[in-house]
N, C-alpha and C positions, 0 to 999 in steps of 0.2 A: 368717071375719067381720072379725076384728081386721086382718088382713093387707090386706083390701079397703079398709078405712078408711086404713090407713098408706100404701097405695100410690096412693090417689086424692085424699086431702086434703093440702094443703100445711102439715102439722104439723111444725115444726122441733124434733124431739126428740133426734136422733141426732148426737153429736159427730163432727166430721169436719174436713177442711181443704179450703180453696179455693185454687187457684193462678190469680192475675190476671196478665195480660200486657198491658202498656202500652208500646208503642213497643219499645224494646230491653231494658226492665227487666221483671223477673219477680218478683212479690211472693206469698208464701205465707202465707195467714191460717190460723193453727192455732186450735184450740179454738173453733171456729165450728159451731153447730148447723145441720144439714141435714135436709131432708125426704126420705123414701124416694120420695115422688112425683116429685122431681126426676129420679131415675134413669129413669123411664119417660116423662118429658116433660110430666108433668100438673101443673097448678098454677102454671105458670110464665107470667109476663107477657113480652110481646115484648122489653122492655129488660132483663130480669133477668140475662141471660147476657152482656151487653156487657162485653168485656174479660176474660171468664172462660175460662181455657185449659182447666182441668179441675177436677173436685171428686171427693172420695173420703171414705169414712167411715174414721175412725181404728179401732184394735183395739177400744177401748172401744165404738164406735158399732156395730161388727159385733156384739159380744157383746150389746149392748142390743136390737139388731134381732132377733137370735136369740131372746132371752128373750121379746120381744113377740109374735113370729110363732109360735113353737113351744111355749115353756114355759107362758106364760099361758093359752092355750087348753086345754092339757093339764092344767093344774091346775084350771081350771073344769070340764072334763069329768070329772076324777077326783072332785071335790066333789059333782057332780050324781049320779055313779054311787054314791058312798058314801051319800049322802042317800037315794037310791031303795033301796039295799040294807038300810038301817036300818029303812025303813018296812015291808019285807016279811019 
């Protein structure tokens, strides 16, 4: 459920970098937050990618995405399991 939200809504939570190309110059913007929905093409307006050559997550962005997609649901499921186990 959390991954569906992160991949469909343009929530800029994950650190990454954007490479802009204008004419013969190329500029890299580091420490810029990126949404996971940009990687599947959702949440983008027609002019959002003008001049953008590429964008990628930083290592910290990959770690944060892993935590939100896998660890957070696992912790929630474990808490529910432990609470139901304590009741019975």
